[in-house]
VOBA-1610 file (N, C-alpha, C; in pm, whole numbers, padded with zeros to 5 digits, always signed):
BEGIN
Met+01803+06728+08689Met+01907+06661+08613Met+02043+06703+08666Ala+02137+06605+08670Ala+02268+06637+08724Ala+02374+06552+08656Thr+02487+06614+08627Thr+02604+06540+08580Thr+02668+06470+08699Gly+02699+06340+08683Gly+02754+06264+08794Gly+02905+06246+08784Thr+02955+06151+08860Thr+03098+06123+08861Thr+03134+06030+08745Thr+03263+06007+08728Thr+03313+05918+08623Thr+03369+05793+08687Ser+03349+05678+08621Ser+03398+05552+08675Ser+03469+05473+08566Asn+03537+05367+08607Asn+03605+05275+08515Asn+03699+05349+08419Ile+03775+05443+08473Ile+03865+05523+08389Ile+03991+05442+08358Thr+04029+05438+08229Thr+04155+05378+08186Thr+04229+05480+08100Asp+04333+05434+08029Asp+04406+05524+07939Asp+04315+05580+07830Thr+04219+05498+07782Thr+04142+05537+07663Thr+03992+05524+07679Arg+03944+05485+07798Arg+03800+05464+07816Arg+03755+05523+07949Ala+03623+05549+07958Ala+03564+05593+08084Ala+03413+05573+08077Ala+03351+05561+08192Ala+03205+05555+08201Ala+03156+05686+08261Leu+03072+05758+08187Leu+03016+05885+08232Leu+02880+05859+08296Asn+02855+05924+08409Asn+02732+05898+08485Asn+02658+06028+08512Gly+02529+06014+08536Gly+02446+06129+08568Gly+02309+06087+08614Thr+02223+06185+08635Thr+02085+06163+08677Thr+01992+06245+08589Val+01884+06182+08542Val+01786+06251+08456Val+01647+06225+08509Asn+01565+06330+08513Asn+01423+06319+08548Asn+01343+06364+08428Ala+01263+06276+08369Ala+01190+06306+08245Ala+01074+06402+08266Gln+01033+06425+08390Gln+00925+06520+08421Gln+00797+06489+08342Gly+00770+06360+08324Gly+00643+06321+08262Gly+00639+06326+08111Glu+00754+06353+08045Glu+00757+06357+07899Glu+00858+06256+07846Ala+00828+06198+07729Ala+00923+06106+07666Ala+01056+06179+07644Thr+01162+06125+07701Thr+01290+06197+07708Thr+01405+06106+07667Ser+01503+06163+07601Ser+01627+06092+07571Ser+01743+06169+07632Phe+01853+06097+07657Phe+01970+06162+07715Phe+02093+06125+07634Ala+02197+06206+07651Ala+02329+06179+07594Ala+02431+06252+07679Phe+02558+06223+07656Phe+02666+06294+07723Phe+02749+06365+07617Gln+02778+06493+07640Gln+02873+06566+07559Gln+03008+06563+07630Tyr+03115+06546+07552Tyr+03246+06538+07615Tyr+03354+06581+07517Gly+03467+06621+07571Gly+03579+06666+07491Gly+03687+06723+07579Thr+03795+06765+07519Thr+03910+06812+07597Thr+03895+06957+07644Thr+03787+07024+07604Thr+03756+07158+07653Thr+03608+07164+07688Ala+03565+07274+07745Ala+03424+07292+07779Ala+03338+07318+07656Asp+03400+07321+07537Asp+03324+07323+07413Asp+03283+07183+07371Tyr+03335+07081+07441Tyr+03302+06940+07419Tyr+03341+06896+07278Gly+03251+06894+07184Gly+03284+06853+07048Gly+03244+06711+07015Arg+03220+06628+07116Arg+03175+06491+07091Arg+03052+06463+07175Gln+02972+06368+07128Gln+02849+06337+07199Gln+02817+06189+07183Thr+02771+06126+07291Thr+02731+05986+07284Thr+02597+05974+07213Arg+02564+05852+07174Arg+02437+05826+07106Arg+02320+05852+07201Pro+02214+05925+07156Pro+02097+05948+07242Pro+02030+05816+07280Val+01988+05807+07405Val+01922+05687+07458Val+01794+05730+07529Thr+01685+05657+07508Thr+01557+05688+07572Thr+01564+05655+07721Val+01511+05746+07802Val+01515+05726+07947Val+01375+05708+08005Gly+01269+05716+07921Gly+01133+05699+07969Gly+01060+05830+07981Ser+00945+05827+08050Ser+00862+05947+08059Ser+00800+05966+08196Asp+00857+05902+08299Asp+00801+05922+08433Asp+00865+06044+08499Ser+00837+06062+08625Ser+00889+06179+08698Ser+00984+06136+08809Thr+01062+06032+08781Thr+01155+05977+08878Thr+01298+06008+08837Asp+01382+06043+08936Asp+01524+06059+08907Asp+01583+05924+08869Arg+01642+05916+08751Arg+01697+05789+08703Arg+01847+05806+08677Ala+01923+05708+08726Ala+02067+05708+08699Ala+02091+05667+08554Val+02175+05742+08485Val+02207+05714+08345Val+02358+05706+08330Thr+02403+05630+08232Thr+02547+05614+08210Thr+02574+05591+08063Ala+02696+05621+08020Ala+02738+05596+07883Ala+02888+05574+07884Asp+02933+05471+07812Asp+03075+05444+07798Asp+03132+05521+07680Val+03246+05583+07699Val+03316+05653+07590Val+03455+05592+07576Asp+03501+05585+07450Asp+03631+05525+07427Asp+03709+05610+07327Glu+03820+05556+07282Glu+03909+05628+07191Glu+03955+05761+07253Leu+03974+05760+07384Leu+04022+05878+07455Leu+04175+05882+07450Thr+04231+05995+07483Thr+04376+06013+07482Thr+04432+05993+07622Pro+04537+05913+07638Pro+04594+05890+07772Pro+04642+06021+07835Gly+04636+06024+07969Gly+04690+06136+08045Gly+04629+06269+08010Thr+04501+06272+07978Thr+04437+06395+07929Thr+04312+06426+08011Glu+04293+06555+08039Glu+04172+06599+08109Glu+04058+06615+08010Tyr+03941+06563+08047Tyr+03822+06573+07964Tyr+03711+06645+08040His+03639+06728+07967His+03515+06787+08019His+03397+06704+07971Tyr+03291+06698+08051Tyr+03171+06627+08008Tyr+03049+06682+08082Arg+02933+06656+08026Arg+02807+06692+08091Arg+02697+06606+08032Val+02591+06586+08108Val+02476+06513+08059Val+02377+06612+07999Ile+02310+06575+07891Ile+02204+06658+07832Ile+02081+06571+07814Ala+01964+06631+07829Ala+01837+06560+07812Ala+01747+06640+07719Thr+01676+06570+07631Thr+01592+06635+07531Thr+01454+06571+07529Asn+01350+06657+07530Asn+01213+06610+07508Asn+01136+06719+07434Ala+01006+06705+07427Ala+00925+06799+07350Ala+00935+06942+07403Ser+00972+06957+07529Ser+00983+07091+07588Ser+01116+07158+07559Gly+01214+07081+07509Gly+01342+07141+07476Gly+01458+07057+07527Thr+01574+07117+07534Thr+01696+07049+07577Thr+01749+07114+07705Thr+01782+07029+07803Thr+01838+07076+07930Thr+01976+07014+07947Val+02071+07091+07999Val+02207+07042+08015Val+02247+07043+08162Gly+02328+06946+08201Gly+02382+06941+08335Gly+02508+07025+08347Ala+02559+07034+08467Ala+02679+07114+08492Ala+02802+07047+08430Asp+02901+07128+08398Asp+03026+07076+08344Asp+03104+07004+08455Ala+03164+06890+08418Ala+03250+06817+08510Ala+03372+06769+08433Thr+03475+06726+08505Thr+03599+06683+08439Thr+03648+06551+08496Phe+03729+06482+08418Phe+03803+06365+08464Phe+03932+06359+08382Arg+04028+06281+08429Arg+04155+06266+08359Arg+04180+06117+08335Thr+04211+06084+08210Thr+04246+05946+08179Thr+04382+05912+08238Thr+04405+05784+08258Thr+04534+05739+08311Thr+04638+05737+08198Gly+04763+05715+08235Gly+04868+05707+08135Gly+04936+05840+08111Thr+05021+05844+08009Thr+05101+05961+07974Thr+05047+06024+07848Ala+05027+06155+07852Ala+04972+06226+07736Ala+05073+06231+07623Pro+05027+06215+07496Pro+05119+06226+07382Pro+05153+06373+07357Pro+05253+06401+07274Pro+05284+06541+07240Pro+05163+06606+07172Pro+05142+06734+07193Pro+05027+06802+07131Pro+05035+06798+06979Ala+04920+06777+06915Ala+04912+06772+06768Ala+04868+06908+06715Pro+04906+06939+06591Pro+04855+07063+06531Pro+04703+07066+06533Lys+04647+07176+06567Lys+04502+07188+06582Lys+04441+07250+06457Pro+04330+07195+06404Pro+04267+07259+06289Pro+04211+07395+06326Val+04176+07472+06224Val+04117+07604+06244Val+03977+07605+06183Ala+03878+07644+06261Ala+03739+07651+06214Ala+03692+07796+06220Thr+03634+07844+06111Thr+03579+07980+06106Thr+03434+07973+06063Thr+03344+08014+06152Thr+03202+08014+06119Thr+03172+08125+06019Gly+03099+08090+05913Gly+03066+08187+05809Gly+02921+08230+05813Ser+02871+08275+05700Ser+02736+08330+05690Ser+02633+08219+05681Ala+02504+08257+05690Ala+02393+08163+05677Ala+02287+08224+05587Ala+02224+08140+05506Ala+02111+08182+05422Ala+01988+08107+05471Ala+01896+08177+05536Ala+01779+08114+05597Ala+01659+08117+05504Thr+01574+08015+05518Thr+01447+08007+05446Thr+01334+07998+05548Ile+01218+07952+05505Ile+01103+07943+05594Ile+01129+07845+05708Ala+01178+07726+05674Ala+01195+07622+05776Ala+01333+07558+05770Gly+01430+07629+05717Gly+01563+07572+05706Gly+01667+07679+05682Ala+01790+07636+05659Ala+01900+07730+05634Ala+02018+07654+05575Thr+02102+07728+05505Thr+02232+07677+05462Thr+02338+07756+05536Val+02422+07687+05614Val+02525+07753+05693Val+02662+07724+05630Asn+02751+07821+05641Asn+02879+07815+05573Asn+02995+07840+05670Gly+03115+07809+05625Gly+03234+07836+05705Gly+03357+07790+05630Thr+03471+07798+05695Thr+03596+07747+05638Thr+03669+07665+05743Val+03742+07563+05695Val+03822+07477+05782Val+03963+07467+05723Asn+04064+07490+05808Asn+04202+07465+05770Asn+04248+07342+05848Pro+04270+07228+05780Pro+04308+07106+05851Pro+04449+07107+05907Gln+04529+07206+05871Gln+04667+07215+05920Gln+04748+07090+05885Gly+04718+07033+05767Gly+04797+06921+05719Gly+04761+06787+05778Arg+04652+06777+05852Arg+04613+06651+05915Arg+04468+06620+05882Pro+04432+06493+05867Pro+04294+06456+05832Pro+04195+06517+05931Thr+04099+06588+05878Thr+04007+06666+05963Thr+03864+06648+05914Ser+03772+06640+06007Ser+03629+06641+05976Ser+03565+06765+06038Tyr+03443+06792+05999Tyr+03373+06910+06052Tyr+03225+06883+06062Tyr+03158+06961+06145Tyr+03012+06962+06152Tyr+02969+07097+06207Phe+02841+07127+06194Phe+02785+07251+06249Phe+02694+07215+06366Glu+02710+07287+06476Glu+02615+07280+06587Glu+02511+07389+06567Phe+02384+07362+06604Phe+02281+07464+06591Phe+02169+07439+06691Gly+02099+07545+06724Gly+01987+07538+06818Gly+01939+07678+06852Glu+01838+07685+06935Glu+01777+07814+06967Glu+01852+07889+07077Thr+01953+07826+07137Thr+02037+07892+07237Thr+02182+07854+07206Thr+02275+07910+07281Thr+02416+07876+07263Thr+02451+07740+07322Asn+02350+07670+07378Asn+02370+07529+07413Asn+02354+07440+07290Tyr+02303+07498+07182Tyr+02283+07430+07054Tyr+02189+07311+07071Gly+02240+07190+07089Gly+02153+07074+07108Gly+02140+06987+06985Ser+02170+07040+06866Ser+02165+06962+06742Ser+02293+06985+06663Gln+02325+06888+06578Gln+02442+06905+06493Gln+02421+06832+06362Thr+02490+06877+06259Thr+02483+06814+06129Thr+02574+06691+06127Pro+02553+06598+06033Pro+02643+06482+06024Pro+02785+06526+05992Pro+02886+06461+06050Pro+03025+06498+06020Pro+03059+06475+05873Gln+03141+06564+05819Gln+03189+06555+05681Gln+03340+06574+05680Gly+03406+06520+05579Gly+03550+06533+05569Gly+03592+06667+05511Ala+03699+06723+05565Ala+03754+06849+05514Ala+03892+06829+05453Gly+03935+06703+05441Gly+04065+06676+05381Gly+04178+06689+05481Ala+04302+06699+05428Ala+04421+06710+05513Ala+04517+06813+05456Gly+04462+06916+05394Gly+04546+07019+05334Gly+04597+07119+05435Thr+04667+07220+05383Thr+04723+07323+05470Thr+04662+07460+05445Arg+04557+07464+05365Arg+04486+07590+05339Arg+04339+07577+05379Ala+04277+07690+05404Ala+04135+07691+05441Ala+04049+07646+05323Val+03954+07556+05350Val+03860+07511+05248Val+03719+07551+05289Ala+03637+07588+05191Ala+03499+07627+05219Ala+03415+07504+05248Val+03330+07512+05350Val+03241+07402+05387Val+03101+07459+05412Gln+03000+07373+05399Gln+02863+07416+05427Gln+02777+07297+05463Ala+02660+07325+05516Ala+02564+07220+05551Ala+02424+07277+05545Gly+02327+07194+05511Gly+02187+07234+05508Gly+02115+07192+05635Leu+02036+07283+05690Leu+01955+07255+05809Leu+01808+07255+05768Ser+01731+07162+05820Ser+01589+07154+05784Ser+01506+07127+05908Gly+01374+07138+05893Gly+01283+07113+06004Gly+01288+07217+06114Leu+01328+07340+06080Leu+01338+07446+06180Leu+01204+07516+06200Arg+01192+07586+06312Arg+01070+07663+06337Arg+01078+07797+06263Thr+00962+07844+06219Thr+00959+07973+06150Thr+00968+08088+06249Asp+01009+08206+06195Asp+01017+08327+06278Asp+01099+08303+06405Thr+01209+08234+06394Thr+01286+08193+06512Thr+01434+08224+06491Thr+01499+08273+06596Thr+01644+08297+06592Thr+01717+08169+06629Tyr+01812+08130+06545Tyr+01894+08012+06570Tyr+02041+08051+06584His+02108+07987+06680His+02252+08000+06695His+02320+07885+06621Tyr+02436+07910+06566Tyr+02512+07803+06502Tyr+02661+07835+06509Arg+02742+07732+06495Arg+02886+07749+06487Arg+02946+07626+06419Leu+03063+07645+06362Leu+03135+07538+06294Leu+03233+07471+06391Val+03239+07339+06386Val+03331+07262+06469Val+03418+07176+06377Ala+03550+07184+06393Ala+03644+07102+06317Ala+03714+07006+06413Val+03728+06880+06371Val+03787+06777+06456Val+03904+06713+06382Gly+04024+06722+06440Gly+04143+06662+06382Gly+04177+06532+06452Pro+04294+06473+06420Pro+04338+06349+06485Pro+04352+06368+06636Asn+04338+06258+06708Asn+04349+06261+06854Asn+04248+06357+06916Asn+04136+06375+06844Asn+04027+06457+06896Asn+04068+06601+06924Thr+04159+06654+06844Thr+04188+06797+06854Thr+04071+06872+06792Val+04008+06956+06871Val+03882+07020+06832Val+03901+07170+06824Ala+03848+07230+06718Ala+03847+07375+06705Ala+03703+07419+06677Thr+03658+07524+06741Thr+03523+07574+06721Thr+03527+07716+06669Gly+03439+07746+06574Gly+03425+07882+06525Gly+03339+07965+06618Asp+03332+08093+06590Asp+03251+08183+06672Asp+03103+08150+06657Asp+03026+08180+06760Asp+02880+08167+06754Asp+02823+08276+06664Arg+02730+08237+06577Arg+02659+08332+06493Arg+02512+08296+06492Thr+02428+08385+06440Thr+02284+08361+06441Thr+02223+08390+06304Phe+02106+08330+06282Phe+02021+08364+06169Phe+01876+08354+06216Val+01785+08412+06139Val+01643+08411+06173Val+01566+08351+06056Thr+01488+08248+06083Thr+01405+08190+05978Thr+01292+08287+05944Ser+01245+08281+05821Ser+01140+08372+05777Ser+01005+08328+05829Gly+00905+08415+05812Gly+00779+08396+05881Gly+00662+08348+05801Thr+00686+08293+05683Thr+00572+08249+05602Thr+00550+08099+05614Gly+00613+08036+05710Gly+00601+07892+05723Gly+00466+07846+05770Ser+00375+07940+05811Ser+00242+07898+05850Ser+00160+07853+05729Thr+00207+07883+05609Thr+00138+07837+05489Thr+00149+07685+05482Arg+00034+07618+05472Arg+00030+07473+05472Arg-00065+07421+05366Leu-00030+07302+05317Leu-00117+07232+05224Leu-00221+07150+05298Ser-00329+07117+05229Ser-00429+07026+05284Ser-00499+06956+05169Phe-00534+06829+05187Phe-00618+06759+05091Phe-00762+06807+05108Phe-00828+06841+04998Phe-00969+06875+05002Phe-01057+06757+04961Gly-01000+06660+04898Gly-01076+06543+04856Gly-00979+06432+04827His-01027+06310+04835His-00939+06195+04815His-00987+06106+04700Thr-01066+06163+04609Thr-01113+06089+04493Thr-01074+06163+04367Ser-01016+06090+04270Ser-00976+06150+04144Ser-01035+06070+04029Phe-01119+06135+03947Phe-01174+06071+03828Phe-01073+06088+03714Thr-01032+05977+03658Thr-00925+05976+03559Thr-00982+05958+03419Asp-00944+06047+03325Asp-01001+06041+03190Asp-00931+05934+03105Gln-00972+05924+02980Gln-00923+05816+02895Gln-00775+05828+02860Asn-00717+05944+02884Asn-00574+05964+02861Asn-00490+05944+02987Gly-00556+05903+03095Gly-00483+05879+03219Gly-00455+06003+03300Val-00530+06111+03279Val-00509+06235+03353Val-00612+06244+03465Gly-00563+06254+03589Gly-00650+06272+03704Gly-00619+06402+03773Gly-00700+06436+03873Gly-00678+06561+03945Gly-00693+06543+04094Val-00598+06595+04172Val-00603+06590+04318Val-00631+06731+04369Phe-00735+06745+04450Phe-00781+06875+04497Phe-00705+06911+04625Leu-00625+07018+04619Leu-00545+07062+04732Leu-00587+07202+04777Gly-00569+07229+04906Gly-00588+07363+04958Gly-00456+07421+05004Cys-00441+07553+04996Cys-00320+07624+05036Cys-00358+07732+05135Phe-00323+07715+05262Phe-00365+07806+05367Phe-00245+07882+05422Gly-00246+08013+05410Gly-00138+08094+05461Gly-00111+08215+05374Gly+00001+08283+05404Gly+00030+08411+05341Gly+00104+08404+05209Val+00155+08287+05170Val+00226+08276+05044Val+00173+08157+04966Glu+00199+08157+04836Glu+00152+08049+04752Glu+00224+07918+04784Cys+00160+07807+04746Cys+00219+07676+04764Cys+00275+07629+04629Arg+00397+07583+04632Arg+00463+07534+04511Arg+00538+07406+04545Gly+00535+07309+04454Gly+00607+07186+04483Gly+00587+07080+04378Ser+00584+06955+04421Ser+00573+06842+04331Ser+00479+06738+04389Met+00441+06638+04305Met+00346+06535+04348Met+00387+06401+04287Arg+00366+06294+04365Arg+00392+06157+04319Arg+00274+06068+04355Leu+00244+05973+04265Leu+00146+05868+04292Leu+00220+05735+04291Glu+00196+05652+04394Glu+00264+05524+04404Glu+00166+05417+04450Arg+00197+05293+04417Arg+00120+05178+04467Arg+00219+05064+04487Ser+00219+05009+04609Ser+00311+04900+04644Ser+00455+04936+04614Gly+00490+05063+04636Gly+00627+05109+04616Gly+00665+05139+04473Lys+00572+05126+04379Lys+00602+05151+04238Lys+00539+05282+04193Leu+00615+05360+04118Leu+00570+05490+04071Leu+00464+05473+03963Leu+00350+05543+03982Leu+00241+05539+03883Leu+00225+05671+03810Gly+00279+05777+03865Gly+00267+05907+03801Gly+00343+06011+03881Glu+00390+06116+03813Glu+00471+06217+03880Glu+00451+06352+03813Arg+00441+06457+03896Arg+00435+06594+03845Arg+00543+06673+03915Asn+00630+06737+03837Asn+00747+06803+03895Asn+00720+06945+03944Gly+00606+07003+03907Gly+00580+07139+03952Gly+00433+07173+03950Tyr+00387+07244+04052Tyr+00251+07296+04058Tyr+00255+07426+04138Thr+00153+07508+04124Thr+00141+07632+04201Thr-00006+07651+04240Ile-00030+07678+04368Ile-00164+07712+04417Ile-00153+07845+04490Arg-00240+07937+04457Arg-00233+08069+04519Arg-00259+08062+04669Ala-00205+08159+04743Ala-00221+08164+04888Ala-00368+08173+04925Asn-00406+08103+05032Asn-00544+08100+05081Asn-00642+08067+04969Asn-00607+07963+04897Asn-00690+07923+04784Asn-00682+07770+04773Gly-00753+07718+04677Gly-00750+07575+04650Gly-00748+07552+04501Gly-00710+07434+04462Gly-00708+07404+04320Gly-00684+07257+04294Ile-00715+07214+04174Ile-00691+07077+04133Ile-00555+07069+04066Val-00472+06983+04117Val-00341+06958+04057Val-00355+06834+03969His-00343+06852+03839His-00357+06741+03745His-00227+06663+03736Ile-00240+06532+03723Ile-00124+06445+03713Ile-00156+06333+03615Thr-00061+06301+03528Thr-00081+06199+03426Thr-00017+06068+03469Leu-00094+05959+03462Leu-00042+05827+03495Leu+00062+05783+03392Asn+00162+05709+03438Asn+00255+05647+03344Asn+00193+05518+03288Asp+00267+05445+03208Asp+00211+05326+03144Asp+00166+05222+03247Leu+00244+05205+03356Leu+00205+05110+03459Leu+00075+05154+03525Gly+00064+05284+03558Gly-00057+05335+03620Gly-00179+05317+03532Lys-00164+05346+03403Lys-00276+05328+03310Lys-00317+05181+03301Ser-00219+05094+03295Ser-00247+04951+03283Ser-00323+04899+03405Leu-00278+04939+03525Leu-00345+04893+03647Leu-00487+04947+03655Leu-00506+05074+03622Leu-00639+05132+03632Leu-00732+05075+03525Arg-00673+05045+03407Arg-00754+04986+03300Arg-00810+04850+03343Ser-00727+04772+03413Ser-00771+04639+03454Ser-00859+04641+03578Arg-00839+04741+03665Arg-00912+04744+03791Arg-01036+04832+03788Gly-01030+04940+03716Gly-01140+05035+03715Gly-01133+05135+03829Thr-01095+05089+03950Thr-01080+05174+04068Thr-00963+05121+04150Met-00879+05210+04203Met-00773+05164+04292Met-00726+05279+04380Asn-00679+05243+04498Asn-00623+05340+04592Asn-00473+05351+04569Val-00421+05473+04569Val-00279+05497+04549Val-00228+05589+04659Lys-00099+05575+04691Lys-00033+05664+04786Lys+00001+05794+04714Thr-00044+05905+04770Thr-00020+06037+04711Thr+00072+06116+04802Thr+00186+06158+04748Thr+00282+06238+04825Thr+00296+06375+04759Val+00270+06481+04835Val+00279+06617+04784Val+00384+06693+04863Leu+00476+06758+04794Leu+00580+06839+04858Leu+00549+06987+04839Asn+00575+07066+04943Asn+00561+07211+04936Asn+00700+07272+04945Ala+00721+07385+04880Ala+00855+07445+04874Ala+00907+07485+05011Asn+00820+07500+05112Asn+00866+07537+05245Asn+00911+07417+05327Gly+00920+07299+05263Gly+00968+07181+05333Gly+00859+07089+05382Gln+00731+07126+05368Gln+00623+07041+05413Gln+00606+06921+05320Arg+00590+06803+05376Arg+00561+06681+05301Arg+00426+06627+05349Met+00334+06608+05259Met+00201+06561+05294Met+00174+06431+05218Thr+00132+06328+05290Thr+00105+06198+05229Thr-00036+06154+05262Gly-00106+06102+05164Gly-00242+06053+05185Gly-00277+05947+05082Thr-00398+05898+05089Thr-00447+05797+04995Thr-00550+05859+04903Thr-00530+05845+04774Thr-00624+05895+04673Thr-00686+05777+04600Lys-00819+05780+04585Lys-00889+05676+04510Lys-00901+05721+04364Leu-00837+05646+04274Leu-00848+05674+04132Leu-00966+05597+04075Ile-01052+05667+04001Ile-01170+05605+03940Ile-01166+05630+03790Arg-01174+05525+03713Arg-01177+05536+03567Arg-01320+05567+03526Tyr-01342+05689+03471Tyr-01479+05724+03435Tyr-01503+05722+03286Ala-01396+05715+03203Ala-01416+05713+03058Ala-01477+05579+03016Thr-01582+05581+02938Thr-01655+05459+02901Thr-01574+05370+02809Asn-01482+05428+02729Asn-01403+05348+02635Asn-01266+05313+02690Gly-01250+05317+02822Gly-01125+05274+02884Gly-01015+05375+02868Leu-00894+05335+02904Leu-00778+05422+02898Leu-00699+05398+02772Lys-00657+05507+02711Lys-00570+05494+02596Lys-00428+05460+02641Gly-00351+05403+02548Gly-00211+05374+02577Gly-00190+05233+02627
//
């Protein structure tokens, strides 16, 4: 992979070029760019394929500042991780405007969980409309970022935070806060790290997909909990996008199994009363962020039908 030259440069636009080799894995690419080697902006990821051929890639960037030097590099991401090209620069045509006040970004603490974290910081917009986001990843190349949020246009530091999810357990992550003011004035906080906890190997599993429902509309879904900590979460039953039943809390001991009982609502009872048997979408959430979806067959076994 290599960062290429820049073409079609104007006062406010440029075409960034590079070369990417997917090395046999489904790969996407993007370009990071900004007025410093911290970049701060990134083009939309685009799929480049999965062969082992060097492929020329390009992306147009706009809303640039006239007469300004920009840094850029190509990055590629696949199942094996993220790879970055060398830093390169170009200068837009025209005359640069006077420098604008730059926001201040301070990276704060992080509270990590099994598969996620909440990261904190402060942003001082310096009196100009400012947005912020957090970069994060397993190295100081980061590779991921949170959606941009507004920090206002005040003159004092404001507390900001973001939630990260889908992280690997027992893993050190780097993160930092990035603040972006008008004319792409970018400020980055210091790099900091956190470590996700190690109980994320605990996972749910369906042990059966049949639930016999009594005359009061109460059925049971048999779940297993495999790992070092208990499983806790919620459950929903749906059919054709309509809610048939919901349980807001359950607990299954670690390395154990159990039946999670759930009561049908009026719609669920009515459908089962008329059908006798029906398949429903079952969604189970675990407190460590795991979402498990399957199909459960509800069977009405009470001889006198369902009450209600």
